[in-house]
TIPAGU-742811 format. One line per field, with one value per residue: residue in one letter; x, y, z of N, C-alpha, C, O in turn. Coordinates in nm, 4 decimals. Example, Ala and Ser with C-alpha at 12.3 -4.5 7.8 and 13.67 -1.06 7.14 Angstrom:
resn = [A_S];
neast = [1.3190_1.2850];
nnorth = [-0.5690_-0.2250];
nup = [0.7800_0.7080];
caeast = [1.2300_1.3670];
canorth = [-0.4500_-0.1060];
caup = [0.7800_0.7140];
ceast = [1.3200_1.2900];
cnorth = [-0.3300_0.0030];
cup = [0.7800_0.7870];
oeast = [1.4236_1.3409];
onorth = [-0.3319_0.1138];
oup = [0.8465_0.8039];
//
This chain:
resn = [M_D_M_L_L_Y_I_L_S_G_V_C_L_L_L_G_F_A_G_C_F_L_P_V_L_P_G_P_P_V_A_Y_M_G_L_L_L_L_Q_A_T_E_R_F_G_F_T_V_G_Q_L_V_V_W_G_L_L_V_V_V_V_Q_V_L_D_Y_V_T_P_I_L_G_T_K_Y_S_G_G_T_K_W_G_N_W_G_C_V_I_G_T_V_M_G_V_F_L_F_A_P_W_G_I_I_F_G_P_F_V_G_A_L_L_G_E_L_L_G_G_K_N_L_G_G_A_M_K_A_G_A_G_A_F_F_G_F_L_V_S_V_V_L_K_V_G_L_C_G_Y_F_A_Y_C_M_I_A_V_F_F_R];
neast = [-0.1260_-0.1259_-0.3787_-0.3132_-0.1706_-0.3011_-0.4972_-0.3349_-0.2473_-0.4488_-0.5677_-0.2978_-0.3883_-0.6110_-0.4928_-0.3382_-0.4936_-0.6324_-0.4078_-0.3747_-0.5291_-0.4286_-0.1517_0.0459_0.0233_0.2009_0.0562_0.0354_0.2921_0.2315_0.0307_0.1226_0.2896_0.1169_0.0628_0.3120_0.2620_0.0851_0.2079_0.3912_0.2202_0.0285_-0.1429_-0.0984_0.0482_0.2228_0.3828_0.7744_0.7929_0.5233_0.5875_0.8190_0.7660_0.4997_0.6315_0.7914_0.6070_0.5040_0.7387_0.7326_0.4387_0.5019_0.6973_0.5827_0.3775_0.4600_0.5604_0.3625_0.1928_0.3966_0.3756_0.1712_0.1363_0.3392_0.2413_-0.0290_0.0659_0.2416_0.5241_0.9088_0.8504_0.6460_0.6506_0.8265_0.7001_0.4921_0.6377_0.7323_0.4604_0.3629_0.4909_0.5075_0.2432_0.2101_0.3317_0.2510_-0.0241_-0.1391_-0.4457_-0.5503_-0.3765_-0.2670_-0.3958_-0.4562_-0.1951_-0.0141_-0.1848_-0.2403_0.0474_0.1584_0.0082_0.0887_0.3511_0.3448_0.2523_0.4339_0.6254_0.5594_0.3110_-0.0277_-0.3516_-0.5222_-0.3542_-0.2019_-0.4002_-0.4267_-0.1994_-0.2158_-0.4652_-0.3758_-0.1978_-0.3293_-0.5086_-0.2766_-0.2293_-0.4805_-0.4488_-0.2466_-0.3781_-0.5746_-0.4029_-0.2890_-0.4812_-0.6001_-0.3525_-0.3690_-0.6030_-0.5767_-0.3963_-0.5645_-0.7559_-0.5899_-0.5580_-0.7821_-0.8629_-0.6731_-0.7303_-0.9800_-1.0070];
nnorth = [-3.1568_-2.9761_-2.8741_-2.6345_-2.5159_-2.3924_-2.2755_-2.0918_-1.9415_-1.8195_-1.6434_-1.4978_-1.3857_-1.2476_-1.0374_-0.9163_-0.8107_-0.6309_-0.4680_-0.3075_-0.0854_-0.0336_0.1192_0.0189_-0.2653_-0.4144_-0.4785_-0.6426_-0.7639_-0.9694_-1.0965_-1.2399_-1.3766_-1.5734_-1.7056_-1.8337_-2.0111_-2.1820_-2.2871_-2.4571_-2.6559_-3.0076_-2.9786_-2.7544_-2.6076_-2.3872_-2.2435_-2.1760_-1.9612_-1.8098_-1.7594_-1.6067_-1.3923_-1.2825_-1.2168_-1.0120_-0.7994_-0.7503_-0.5992_-0.4278_-0.2882_-0.1957_-0.0173_0.1757_0.2351_0.4534_0.6104_0.7275_0.9082_1.1655_1.1736_1.2374_1.4621_1.6275_1.5979_1.7200_1.9993_2.0949_2.1677_2.1420_2.2028_2.1326_1.8333_1.7297_1.8160_1.6807_1.3574_1.4361_1.4314_1.2420_1.0702_1.1223_1.1419_0.8522_0.7388_0.9346_1.0246_0.7821_0.6015_0.7528_0.9312_0.8663_0.8459_1.1102_1.2525_1.2627_1.4490_1.6954_1.7430_1.8395_2.0067_2.1746_2.2470_2.3617_2.6170_2.7233_2.6944_2.9383_2.9290_3.0167_2.9624_2.8365_2.6897_2.5692_2.3603_2.2295_2.0970_1.9463_1.7775_1.6209_1.5069_1.3414_1.2272_1.0034_0.8984_0.7196_0.5789_0.4676_0.2893_0.1437_-0.0325_-0.1621_-0.3122_-0.4426_-0.6285_-0.7795_-0.8907_-1.0448_-1.2331_-1.3642_-1.4667_-1.6443_-1.8077_-1.9099_-2.0247_-2.2103_-2.3760_-2.5263_-2.6486];
nup = [0.9562_0.7433_0.7509_0.9668_0.7975_0.6172_0.7446_0.8754_0.6397_0.5613_0.7693_0.7251_0.4731_0.5227_0.7163_0.5266_0.3840_0.5624_0.6084_0.3535_0.4416_0.6591_0.8225_0.9991_0.9311_0.6889_0.3891_0.1335_0.1317_0.3834_0.2651_0.0621_0.2114_0.2715_0.0604_0.0485_0.2485_0.1689_-0.0503_0.0787_0.1455_0.0550_-0.1349_-0.2761_-0.5630_-0.6567_-0.9252_-0.9626_-1.1287_-1.0946_-0.8253_-0.8278_-1.0163_-0.8578_-0.6056_-0.7025_-0.7840_-0.5276_-0.4434_-0.6273_-0.5284_-0.2785_-0.3184_-0.4618_-0.3161_-0.1399_-0.2692_-0.5366_-0.3239_-0.3632_-0.6441_-0.7110_-0.5654_-0.7277_-0.9880_-0.9906_-0.9603_-0.7550_-0.6129_-0.4903_-0.2363_-0.1416_-0.2119_-0.0203_0.2027_0.1816_0.2317_0.4610_0.6182_0.5738_0.6850_0.9776_1.0010_1.0071_1.2495_1.4244_1.4365_1.3806_1.3227_1.1364_1.0328_0.8153_0.6057_0.6115_0.6603_0.3902_0.2604_0.4512_0.5002_0.2482_0.1709_0.3723_0.3250_0.0639_0.1246_0.3083_0.1284_0.0032_-0.2210_-0.2445_-0.0908_-0.2586_-0.4646_-0.3118_-0.1984_-0.3787_-0.4244_-0.1854_-0.2594_-0.4881_-0.3365_-0.1874_-0.3744_-0.4756_-0.2754_-0.2634_-0.4966_-0.4404_-0.2360_-0.3685_-0.5619_-0.3706_-0.2675_-0.4946_-0.5745_-0.3425_-0.3845_-0.5945_-0.4807_-0.3434_-0.4935_-0.6784_-0.4250_-0.3519_-0.6080_-0.6595_-0.4401_-0.4990_-0.7165];
caeast = [-0.0155_-0.1671_-0.5153_-0.2508_-0.1042_-0.4647_-0.5900_-0.2278_-0.2839_-0.6160_-0.4954_-0.2115_-0.4477_-0.6987_-0.4337_-0.2926_-0.6235_-0.6489_-0.2862_-0.4212_-0.5813_-0.3767_-0.0430_0.0708_0.0740_0.2050_-0.0801_0.0651_0.4104_0.1425_-0.0429_0.2362_0.3537_0.0030_0.0764_0.4130_0.2680_0.0019_0.3667_0.4426_0.1315_0.0447_-0.2425_-0.1177_0.2128_0.2509_0.5566_0.8593_0.7955_0.4934_0.6183_0.8690_0.6612_0.4573_0.7206_0.8409_0.4660_0.4906_0.8098_0.6738_0.3430_0.5484_0.7610_0.4733_0.3059_0.4842_0.6064_0.2447_0.1293_0.4590_0.3633_0.0388_0.1685_0.3919_0.1754_-0.0804_0.1583_0.3181_0.6948_0.9549_0.8309_0.5099_0.7430_0.8869_0.5693_0.4036_0.7010_0.7266_0.3592_0.3283_0.5677_0.4548_0.1079_0.1983_0.3652_0.1993_-0.1625_-0.2076_-0.4424_-0.5846_-0.2582_-0.1747_-0.4674_-0.4441_-0.1251_0.0195_-0.2532_-0.1899_0.1927_0.1791_-0.0710_0.1485_0.4856_0.3377_0.2116_0.5704_0.7191_0.4929_0.1856_-0.1639_-0.4213_-0.5535_-0.2185_-0.1584_-0.5047_-0.4800_-0.0927_-0.2171_-0.5763_-0.3100_-0.1516_-0.4665_-0.5467_-0.2050_-0.2599_-0.5768_-0.3892_-0.1602_-0.4464_-0.6146_-0.3058_-0.2396_-0.6037_-0.5702_-0.2808_-0.4718_-0.7553_-0.5840_-0.3609_-0.7080_-0.8294_-0.4899_-0.5163_-0.9131_-0.8661_-0.6076_-0.7567_-1.1391_-0.9440];
canorth = [-3.0443_-2.8992_-2.8097_-2.5735_-2.4153_-2.3397_-2.1060_-1.9912_-1.8835_-1.7562_-1.5738_-1.3960_-1.3113_-1.1364_-0.9174_-0.8513_-0.6932_-0.4903_-0.3947_-0.2223_0.0234_0.0157_0.1326_-0.0663_-0.3767_-0.3877_-0.5348_-0.6921_-0.9031_-1.0354_-1.1530_-1.2949_-1.4874_-1.6591_-1.7635_-1.9164_-2.0816_-2.2631_-2.3623_-2.5540_-2.7836_-3.0835_-2.9684_-2.5978_-2.6200_-2.2959_-2.2207_-2.0928_-1.8198_-1.7421_-1.7160_-1.4886_-1.2644_-1.2427_-1.1152_-0.8649_-0.7534_-0.7458_-0.5086_-0.2949_-0.2201_-0.1498_0.1168_0.2612_0.2913_0.5440_0.6870_0.7809_1.0372_1.2505_1.1977_1.3095_1.6452_1.6811_1.6142_1.8230_2.1468_2.1045_2.1878_2.0589_2.2197_1.9957_1.6848_1.7022_1.8046_1.4921_1.2818_1.4316_1.4413_1.0863_0.9899_1.1985_1.0825_0.6539_0.7296_1.0405_0.9979_0.6818_0.5359_0.8472_1.0041_0.7840_0.8616_1.2851_1.3025_1.3395_1.5744_1.8352_1.7754_1.8879_2.1469_2.3128_2.2402_2.4519_2.7400_2.7689_2.7492_3.0737_2.9391_3.0590_2.8419_2.7381_2.5648_2.4638_2.2531_2.1719_2.0108_1.8378_1.6963_1.5524_1.3916_1.2281_1.1048_0.9236_0.7785_0.6541_0.5342_0.2701_0.1598_0.0456_-0.1059_-0.2677_-0.4263_-0.5526_-0.7089_-0.8469_-0.9783_-1.1363_-1.3150_-1.4234_-1.5328_-1.7658_-1.9355_-2.0320_-2.1089_-2.3465_-2.4841_-2.5541_-2.7128];
caup = [0.9243_0.6231_0.8058_0.9985_0.7014_0.5696_0.8800_0.9035_0.5040_0.5858_0.8764_0.6154_0.3684_0.6205_0.7788_0.4225_0.3205_0.6407_0.5304_0.3154_0.4895_0.8344_0.7863_1.0672_0.8788_0.5034_0.3578_0.0359_0.2083_0.4939_0.1811_-0.0139_0.3124_0.2841_-0.0488_0.0511_0.3374_0.1103_-0.0952_0.1690_0.1348_-0.0646_-0.2395_-0.3732_-0.6394_-0.7759_-0.9897_-0.8954_-1.1914_-1.0428_-0.7015_-0.8081_-1.0241_-0.7385_-0.4960_-0.7932_-0.7794_-0.4226_-0.4153_-0.7063_-0.4957_-0.1796_-0.3444_-0.5401_-0.2020_-0.1002_-0.4146_-0.5559_-0.3050_-0.4217_-0.7382_-0.6990_-0.5365_-0.8253_-1.1101_-0.9447_-0.9279_-0.6448_-0.6026_-0.3943_-0.0794_-0.1549_-0.1871_0.1122_0.3202_0.1730_0.2981_0.6066_0.6712_0.5506_0.7909_1.1219_1.0339_1.0110_1.3675_1.5709_1.4399_1.3411_1.1642_1.0484_0.9763_0.7159_0.5088_0.5891_0.6587_0.2892_0.2020_0.5015_0.4705_0.0825_0.1854_0.4596_0.2315_-0.0411_0.2152_0.3332_-0.0074_-0.0776_-0.2783_-0.2340_-0.0494_-0.3577_-0.5540_-0.1914_-0.1539_-0.5252_-0.4143_-0.1216_-0.3111_-0.5626_-0.3009_-0.1148_-0.4681_-0.4736_-0.1357_-0.2846_-0.6010_-0.3574_-0.1656_-0.5100_-0.5747_-0.2728_-0.2445_-0.6279_-0.5247_-0.2142_-0.4429_-0.6575_-0.4175_-0.2902_-0.6060_-0.6629_-0.2857_-0.3687_-0.7504_-0.6403_-0.3783_-0.5088_-0.8440];
ceast = [-0.0595_-0.3071_-0.3870_-0.2286_-0.1674_-0.5064_-0.4510_-0.2391_-0.3689_-0.5773_-0.4523_-0.2856_-0.5674_-0.6064_-0.3880_-0.3840_-0.6448_-0.4932_-0.2783_-0.4588_-0.5327_-0.2211_0.0419_0.1248_0.0972_0.1201_0.0094_0.1923_0.3349_0.0648_0.0040_0.2885_0.2200_-0.0032_0.1803_0.3877_0.1776_0.1470_0.3816_0.3429_0.1305_-0.0200_-0.1977_0.0538_0.1958_0.3918_0.6287_0.8643_0.6525_0.5375_0.7155_0.8590_0.6059_0.5172_0.7870_0.7424_0.4544_0.6108_0.7799_0.5997_0.3826_0.5999_0.6474_0.3617_0.3192_0.5453_0.4402_0.1959_0.2411_0.4353_0.2606_0.0470_0.2574_0.3333_0.0439_-0.0531_0.2420_0.4667_0.7929_0.9273_0.6938_0.5134_0.7667_0.8058_0.5166_0.5116_0.6862_0.5701_0.3423_0.4024_0.5424_0.3108_0.1071_0.2338_0.2817_0.0635_-0.2177_-0.3683_-0.4391_-0.5017_-0.2065_-0.2455_-0.4932_-0.3436_-0.0145_-0.0615_-0.2175_-0.0261_0.2522_0.0978_0.0324_0.2559_0.4480_0.2939_0.3646_0.6419_0.6482_0.4357_0.0990_-0.2270_-0.4770_-0.4760_-0.2020_-0.2608_-0.4856_-0.3335_-0.1496_-0.3529_-0.4692_-0.2265_-0.1962_-0.5164_-0.4388_-0.1898_-0.3919_-0.5225_-0.3271_-0.2516_-0.5182_-0.5304_-0.2678_-0.3781_-0.6143_-0.4576_-0.3115_-0.5410_-0.7052_-0.4661_-0.4507_-0.7827_-0.7284_-0.5190_-0.6746_-0.8837_-0.7985_-0.6509_-0.8864_-1.0938_-0.9493];
cnorth = [-2.9021_-2.8285_-2.6430_-2.4441_-2.3534_-2.2308_-2.0468_-1.8919_-1.7561_-1.6193_-1.4388_-1.3140_-1.1966_-1.0216_-0.8760_-0.7891_-0.5494_-0.4078_-0.3223_-0.0883_0.0889_0.0376_0.0644_-0.1701_-0.3654_-0.5137_-0.6586_-0.8514_-0.9912_-1.1590_-1.3074_-1.4184_-1.5880_-1.7582_-1.8889_-2.0079_-2.1948_-2.3959_-2.4837_-2.7048_-2.8872_-3.0422_-2.8406_-2.6572_-2.5013_-2.2913_-2.1748_-1.9239_-1.7973_-1.7198_-1.6046_-1.3680_-1.1864_-1.1445_-1.0187_-0.7781_-0.6877_-0.5896_-0.3926_-0.1994_-0.1508_-0.0344_0.2389_0.3246_0.4193_0.6615_0.7823_0.8996_1.1599_1.2761_1.2892_1.4672_1.7092_1.7118_1.6952_1.9877_2.1836_2.1116_2.1347_2.0646_2.1111_1.8796_1.6793_1.7414_1.7013_1.4017_1.3027_1.4129_1.2909_1.0272_1.0162_1.1579_0.9304_0.6548_0.8742_0.9976_0.8649_0.5961_0.6723_0.9527_0.9992_0.8293_1.0429_1.3239_1.3449_1.4544_1.7178_1.8247_1.8544_2.0483_2.2342_2.3144_2.3619_2.5693_2.7939_2.8198_2.8757_3.0678_2.9612_2.9567_2.7424_2.6484_2.4950_2.3246_2.1728_2.0588_1.8490_1.7585_1.6358_1.4302_1.2935_1.1529_1.0179_0.8145_0.6740_0.5395_0.3710_0.2138_0.0784_-0.0845_-0.2358_-0.3805_-0.5028_-0.6492_-0.8292_-0.9679_-1.0549_-1.2785_-1.4348_-1.4999_-1.6583_-1.8680_-2.0084_-2.0746_-2.2421_-2.4506_-2.5565_-2.6429_-2.8555];
cup = [0.8243_0.6749_0.8649_0.8937_0.6561_0.6508_0.8307_0.7629_0.5341_0.6509_0.7716_0.5937_0.4292_0.6577_0.6283_0.3786_0.3987_0.6370_0.5019_0.2862_0.6211_0.8143_0.8911_1.0360_0.7274_0.4451_0.2340_0.0707_0.2728_0.3483_0.1199_0.1122_0.3005_0.1740_-0.0252_0.1765_0.2843_0.0312_-0.0498_0.1601_0.0567_-0.1582_-0.3296_-0.4482_-0.7166_-0.8065_-0.9292_-0.9840_-1.1431_-0.8676_-0.7291_-0.8868_-0.9096_-0.6026_-0.6074_-0.7569_-0.6654_-0.3741_-0.4800_-0.5861_-0.3701_-0.1762_-0.3785_-0.4107_-0.1417_-0.2080_-0.4671_-0.4727_-0.3214_-0.5576_-0.7737_-0.6765_-0.6788_-0.9844_-1.1064_-0.9181_-0.8507_-0.6529_-0.4912_-0.2091_-0.0837_-0.1255_-0.0990_0.2244_0.3005_0.2374_0.4396_0.6793_0.6272_0.6578_0.9665_1.0943_1.0367_1.2049_1.4745_1.5503_1.4050_1.4090_1.0862_0.9877_0.8470_0.5883_0.4964_0.6059_0.5294_0.2318_0.3300_0.5153_0.3672_0.1210_0.2621_0.4044_0.1262_0.0164_0.2410_0.2584_-0.0811_-0.1629_-0.2347_-0.1911_-0.1719_-0.4252_-0.3961_-0.1751_-0.2924_-0.5036_-0.3294_-0.1922_-0.4093_-0.4476_-0.2523_-0.2578_-0.5070_-0.3990_-0.1977_-0.4448_-0.5170_-0.3328_-0.2968_-0.5195_-0.5143_-0.2476_-0.3690_-0.6266_-0.4837_-0.2835_-0.5564_-0.5951_-0.3674_-0.3842_-0.6542_-0.5740_-0.3298_-0.5084_-0.7350_-0.5205_-0.3742_-0.6835_-0.8146];
oeast = [-0.0347_-0.3337_-0.3887_-0.2570_-0.1277_-0.5425_-0.4543_-0.2393_-0.3492_-0.5607_-0.5143_-0.2907_-0.5962_-0.6445_-0.4165_-0.3504_-0.6621_-0.4845_-0.2095_-0.4455_-0.5625_-0.1683_0.1526_0.2372_0.0155_0.1394_0.0373_0.1848_0.3526_0.0590_-0.0421_0.3183_0.2483_-0.0578_0.1585_0.4809_0.1846_0.1701_0.3852_0.3811_0.2218_0.0239_-0.2493_0.1417_0.1576_0.4889_0.5894_0.9092_0.6621_0.4773_0.7027_0.9148_0.6387_0.4722_0.8493_0.7772_0.4038_0.5779_0.7888_0.6435_0.3161_0.5826_0.6358_0.2909_0.2259_0.5605_0.4210_0.1559_0.1911_0.4657_0.2640_-0.0068_0.2383_0.3607_0.0033_-0.1295_0.3123_0.5158_0.7379_0.9559_0.6774_0.4377_0.7111_0.8371_0.4897_0.4549_0.6430_0.5682_0.2697_0.3584_0.5604_0.2527_0.0006_0.1693_0.2767_0.0175_-0.3392_-0.3826_-0.3572_-0.5410_-0.1362_-0.1849_-0.5388_-0.3368_0.0629_-0.0098_-0.1739_0.0228_0.3564_0.1335_0.0600_0.2999_0.5288_0.2980_0.4032_0.7066_0.6725_0.4499_0.1138_-0.1874_-0.4762_-0.5181_-0.1915_-0.2190_-0.5306_-0.3429_-0.1439_-0.3365_-0.5121_-0.2039_-0.1470_-0.5575_-0.4811_-0.1578_-0.3887_-0.5777_-0.3463_-0.2631_-0.5075_-0.5653_-0.2354_-0.3705_-0.6365_-0.4766_-0.2997_-0.5406_-0.7833_-0.4558_-0.4239_-0.8631_-0.7811_-0.5156_-0.6894_-0.8823_-0.8388_-0.6177_-0.9161_-1.1871_-0.9065];
onorth = [-2.7818_-2.7186_-2.5471_-2.3248_-2.2392_-2.1178_-1.9558_-1.7700_-1.6348_-1.5121_-1.3365_-1.2019_-1.0872_-0.9081_-0.7568_-0.6867_-0.4338_-0.2885_-0.2343_-0.0112_0.1949_-0.0683_0.0535_-0.2021_-0.3106_-0.6322_-0.7680_-0.9722_-1.1074_-1.2817_-1.4215_-1.5345_-1.7035_-1.8682_-2.0051_-2.0795_-2.3025_-2.5157_-2.5904_-2.8216_-2.8894_-3.0571_-2.8216_-2.7249_-2.5079_-2.3237_-2.1183_-1.8170_-1.6765_-1.6280_-1.5040_-1.2624_-1.0746_-1.0513_-0.9291_-0.6763_-0.5756_-0.5000_-0.2803_-0.0920_-0.0522_0.0487_0.3528_0.4253_0.4874_0.7829_0.8969_0.9964_1.2693_1.3866_1.3890_1.5604_1.8228_1.8001_1.7394_2.0717_2.2841_2.0259_2.0800_1.9938_2.0165_1.8150_1.5791_1.7043_1.6230_1.3503_1.2221_1.3796_1.2372_0.9270_0.9329_1.1369_0.8779_0.5819_0.8735_0.9295_0.8454_0.5468_0.7032_1.0412_1.0777_0.8497_1.0965_1.4441_1.4390_1.5433_1.8258_1.9323_1.9193_2.1638_2.3482_2.4263_2.4538_2.6557_2.9004_2.9242_2.9091_3.1642_2.9188_2.8473_2.6195_2.5350_2.3733_2.2121_2.0589_1.9472_1.7298_1.6386_1.5214_1.3110_1.1807_1.0369_0.9322_0.6977_0.5539_0.4328_0.2497_0.0984_-0.0435_-0.2003_-0.3472_-0.4996_-0.6236_-0.7567_-0.9398_-1.0883_-1.1288_-1.3891_-1.5543_-1.5876_-1.7686_-1.9873_-2.1301_-2.1975_-2.3510_-2.5685_-2.6322_-2.6911_-2.9369];
oup = [0.8321_0.6262_0.7877_0.9042_0.6332_0.6180_0.7479_0.7800_0.5279_0.5927_0.7427_0.6442_0.3808_0.6290_0.6168_0.3191_0.3601_0.6658_0.5535_0.1912_0.6761_0.7803_0.8385_1.0747_0.6534_0.4723_0.2830_0.0481_0.2360_0.3559_0.1236_0.0840_0.3324_0.1825_-0.0594_0.2133_0.3436_0.0477_-0.1111_0.1663_-0.0258_-0.2722_-0.4397_-0.3949_-0.8334_-0.7382_-0.8272_-0.9427_-1.1647_-0.8120_-0.6594_-0.8570_-0.8697_-0.5360_-0.5505_-0.6971_-0.6685_-0.2964_-0.4305_-0.5448_-0.3383_-0.0871_-0.3332_-0.4135_-0.0992_-0.1951_-0.4262_-0.5374_-0.2951_-0.6025_-0.8457_-0.7363_-0.7223_-1.0657_-1.2139_-0.8705_-0.8613_-0.7264_-0.3956_-0.1126_-0.0066_-0.0530_-0.0541_0.3376_0.3916_0.3339_0.5219_0.7978_0.7108_0.7143_1.0553_1.2008_1.0694_1.2802_1.5975_1.6419_1.4026_1.5209_0.9996_0.9117_0.7834_0.4832_0.3954_0.5801_0.5474_0.1642_0.2903_0.5499_0.3751_0.0978_0.2248_0.4312_0.1130_-0.0713_0.1930_0.2662_-0.1971_-0.2381_-0.1201_-0.2313_-0.1792_-0.4479_-0.3802_-0.1476_-0.3056_-0.5547_-0.3596_-0.1701_-0.3948_-0.4683_-0.2540_-0.2557_-0.5846_-0.4210_-0.1707_-0.4716_-0.5250_-0.3740_-0.3099_-0.4964_-0.5556_-0.2173_-0.3603_-0.6834_-0.5364_-0.2576_-0.6162_-0.6482_-0.3547_-0.3528_-0.6685_-0.6042_-0.3401_-0.5145_-0.7758_-0.5088_-0.2818_-0.7477_-0.8964];
//
């Protein structure tokens, strides 16, 4: 039974890493599920505190995944038009133009939102670049968390 749980947790970890880049898969929650599967084996014994903290980190990273492109737009001089464009571009990108839409959706949405709001092309491009940078920050956060989960699994497995 433990071998099946090891295999399933490894699959969850690999899917979690893929989910850091693919919008269809929620990366950190899937990788966290791998940790929970390992917890059910005899060899692994994460503390309740560890599992709770890791669960909270998953929630924070998932929220930041949607917030960082908007913050990138805001801090690069974007207005409400750019923020709403970023949100709409992200949603449309995920559902209509996957997988590339999740990468370029925030940028195009913020750019178009700013242009509709009356900004010049230079200011709109700056807001779009901020949205894209925010997206990259969210990817780095997700990969970092999934990498940490992988480290925890490997460290406990080989002790």
